[in-house]
C-alpha positions as CSV (number, residue, x, y, z in Angstrom):
1,M,12.9,7.9,64.7
2,A,9.9,10.0,65.2
3,R,6.7,9.5,63.2
4,G,7.0,13.0,61.7
5,T,10.5,12.4,60.5
6,W,9.5,9.3,58.5
7,G,6.6,11.1,56.9
8,G,8.9,14.0,55.9
9,M,11.4,11.6,54.4
10,I,8.7,9.8,52.4
11,L,7.3,13.1,51.2
12,L,10.8,14.3,50.2
13,A,11.6,11.0,48.4
14,G,8.2,11.2,46.5
15,I,8.8,14.8,45.4
16,T,12.3,13.9,44.3
17,L,11.1,10.9,42.2
18,L,8.3,12.9,40.6
19,S,10.6,15.8,39.6
20,S,13.2,13.5,38.0
21,A,10.8,11.2,36.1
22,G,11.2,11.6,32.3
23,C,9.7,14.6,30.7
24,A,7.7,15.7,33.7
25,G,10.0,18.7,34.4
26,V,10.3,19.8,30.7
27,A,8.2,22.7,29.7
28,G,6.3,22.3,26.5
29,P,2.9,22.6,25.0
30,N,0.1,21.4,27.2
31,L,-2.4,19.3,25.2
32,G,-4.6,18.3,28.1
33,P,-6.2,15.0,27.6
34,F,-4.9,14.8,24.0
35,G,-1.3,14.7,25.3
36,V,-1.8,11.0,26.3
37,P,-0.7,8.6,23.6
38,I,-3.5,6.5,22.1
39,P,-2.6,3.1,20.8
40,V,-3.4,2.4,17.1
41,S,-4.7,-1.0,16.0
42,P,-2.2,-2.9,13.7
43,Y,-5.2,-3.3,11.3
44,F,-5.5,0.4,10.7
45,Q,-1.7,0.9,10.5
46,D,-1.4,-1.8,7.9
47,K,-4.3,-0.4,5.9
48,K,-2.7,3.1,5.8
49,E,0.7,1.6,4.8
50,D,-1.0,-0.4,2.0
51,E,-2.9,2.8,0.8
52,F,0.4,4.7,0.7
53,W,2.2,1.8,-1.1
54,M,-0.6,1.7,-3.8
55,K,-0.6,5.5,-4.3
56,E,3.2,5.6,-4.5
57,R,3.6,2.6,-6.9
58,Y,0.6,2.1,-9.0
59,E,-1.9,5.0,-8.9
60,R,0.2,7.6,-10.6
61,V,0.4,8.0,-14.4
62,P,3.9,8.8,-15.7
63,I,4.6,11.3,-18.4
64,L,7.3,10.1,-20.7
65,G,9.2,11.8,-23.5
66,P,7.8,11.9,-27.1
67,L,7.6,8.9,-29.3
68,T,10.3,9.0,-31.9
69,A,9.7,8.1,-35.6
70,G,10.7,4.5,-36.3
71,G,11.1,3.8,-32.5
72,P,9.3,1.2,-30.5
73,V,5.6,2.0,-29.9
74,E,4.8,-0.9,-27.6
75,A,4.7,-0.8,-23.8
76,L,7.6,-2.5,-22.2
77,D,6.6,-2.8,-18.6
78,E,4.2,-5.6,-17.7
79,P,2.5,-5.6,-14.3
80,S,4.7,-6.8,-11.4
81,D,3.8,-9.8,-9.3
82,D,3.1,-7.5,-6.4
83,Q,0.6,-5.5,-8.4
84,V,-1.2,-8.7,-9.6
85,M,-1.4,-10.1,-6.0
86,R,-2.7,-6.8,-4.6
87,A,-5.4,-6.7,-7.3
88,L,-6.2,-10.3,-6.5
89,E,-6.5,-9.4,-2.8
90,R,-8.9,-6.6,-3.6
91,A,-11.0,-9.0,-5.8
92,R,-10.9,-12.0,-3.5
93,P,-9.6,-11.1,0.0
94,V,-7.9,-13.5,2.4
95,E,-6.8,-11.0,5.0
96,G,-9.0,-10.3,8.0
97,G,-10.0,-13.8,8.9
98,L,-10.4,-14.8,12.5
99,P,-7.5,-17.0,13.7
100,I,-8.7,-20.5,14.8
101,M,-12.2,-19.6,13.7
102,H,-11.8,-19.0,9.9
103,T,-8.7,-18.6,7.8
104,V,-7.9,-18.8,4.1
105,Q,-4.5,-19.3,2.6
106,R,-3.1,-19.2,-1.0
107,N,-0.3,-21.7,-1.6
108,N,1.7,-22.6,-4.7
109,V,0.9,-19.4,-6.5
110,R,1.8,-19.2,-10.3
111,I,1.1,-16.1,-12.3
112,H,0.7,-16.0,-16.1
113,K,0.7,-12.5,-17.8
114,E,-0.5,-11.9,-21.3
115,K,-0.7,-8.6,-23.2
116,I,-4.1,-8.3,-24.9
117,A,-3.9,-4.7,-26.2
118,D,-1.3,-2.1,-26.8
119,Y,-2.2,1.1,-28.6
120,V,-1.6,4.9,-28.6
121,D,-4.3,7.5,-28.8
122,P,-4.0,10.4,-31.2
123,P,-2.5,13.6,-29.7
124,R,-4.7,15.9,-27.7
125,F,-4.5,18.6,-25.0
126,Y,-4.6,17.4,-21.4
127,P,-5.0,20.0,-18.6
128,L,-1.9,20.4,-16.4
129,I,0.1,18.3,-18.9
130,G,-0.3,20.0,-22.3
131,P,-0.3,18.3,-25.6
132,A,0.2,14.5,-25.1
133,Q,-0.7,11.1,-26.3
134,Q,-2.0,8.4,-24.0
135,H,-0.4,5.0,-24.3
136,H,-2.7,2.1,-23.3
137,A,-1.5,-1.4,-22.4
138,H,-4.0,-4.0,-21.2
139,Y,-2.9,-7.2,-19.6
140,K,-4.7,-10.4,-18.7
141,C,-3.2,-12.0,-15.7
142,T,-4.2,-15.5,-14.7
143,V,-3.3,-16.5,-11.2
144,Y,-3.3,-20.3,-10.4
145,F,-3.0,-21.3,-6.7
146,T,-4.1,-23.8,-4.1
147,E,-6.7,-22.4,-1.7
148,V,-6.8,-23.8,1.8
149,T,-9.7,-22.9,4.0
150,R,-9.7,-23.8,7.7
151,V,-12.9,-23.4,9.8
152,G,-12.6,-24.0,13.5
153,W,-16.1,-23.6,14.8
154,P,-18.8,-25.0,15.3
155,L,-17.3,-28.1,13.6
156,P,-13.6,-27.9,12.7
157,Y,-12.8,-28.8,9.1
158,T,-10.3,-28.0,6.3
159,T,-11.0,-27.7,2.6
160,K,-8.3,-27.7,0.0
161,D,-9.0,-26.6,-3.6
162,E,-5.9,-27.7,-5.6
163,D,-7.0,-26.1,-8.9
164,T,-8.1,-22.5,-8.1
165,R,-7.6,-19.9,-10.7
166,E,-8.6,-16.2,-10.9
167,V,-8.3,-13.9,-13.9
168,I,-7.3,-10.3,-13.2
169,Y,-7.3,-7.5,-15.9
170,I,-4.7,-4.8,-15.4
171,D,-4.4,-1.6,-17.4
172,H,-1.0,0.2,-17.7
173,N,-1.5,3.7,-19.1
174,H,1.0,6.4,-19.4
175,F,1.4,9.6,-21.4
176,H,4.0,10.7,-24.1
177,M,4.6,14.3,-24.6
178,V,3.9,15.7,-28.1
179,G,5.3,18.7,-30.1
180,N,7.8,21.2,-28.9
181,V,8.6,19.7,-25.5
182,D,9.5,22.1,-22.7
183,T,10.9,20.0,-19.8
184,G,11.3,23.1,-17.6
185,S,15.1,22.9,-17.4
186,P,17.0,26.0,-18.7
187,D,19.4,25.4,-21.7
188,F,22.9,26.7,-20.8
C-alpha cells in the first residue's frame, strides 16, 4: 500500500477512537482546568466523615416533652462507648502516627461509667425554643487500657504500659419543654 494510504487509515482510526471514548462526545458544562478530578487524601476524607458523625450524633441538644409530676426526673441515657472513645481520642490521640516509624495502639480497653450529677434547671425562656428546662447529667468515664508504643527509628524499640488509665468527663444535656406545649401539629 502507498504511504499516504497508511497515514490516512491511521488518522481515520485515531479520529474514530477519540470520538467514541467515554464522555468526550457529550456536550456539557466546560469547567476548564477545574473539570479534571483532583484526588483527595484519605486523611481529609476521614476527618470530614468524623466531623459529620460527631455533629449528627453528639453535638445536637434534643428537646424532649415536659416533665410530668411524679415521673422520673433522672437522665436515662449514659454516654455510649463510641462517644467515650472519641473523647479519649481528642484528649490523647493515637491516629496519625507514621507506620514503621512511630505507632501507638490501645489494647484490652475497658470502660467504667459513673454518673456524678443529675439535675434540672428551673424553667426559663430560651430563644428559638421557648420556655424550657435544661436537664444536666454529668458522667465520669474511666478508660482502662494497655498502651503499646512502637518506635522504628533511629533505634527500634517497643514499650508496653499494661496499666494505663484515662478519666474523661462527659456532659449530657437536653431540654424539657415547659407550660402549654405547642408541638406544631394541628389537632384534628
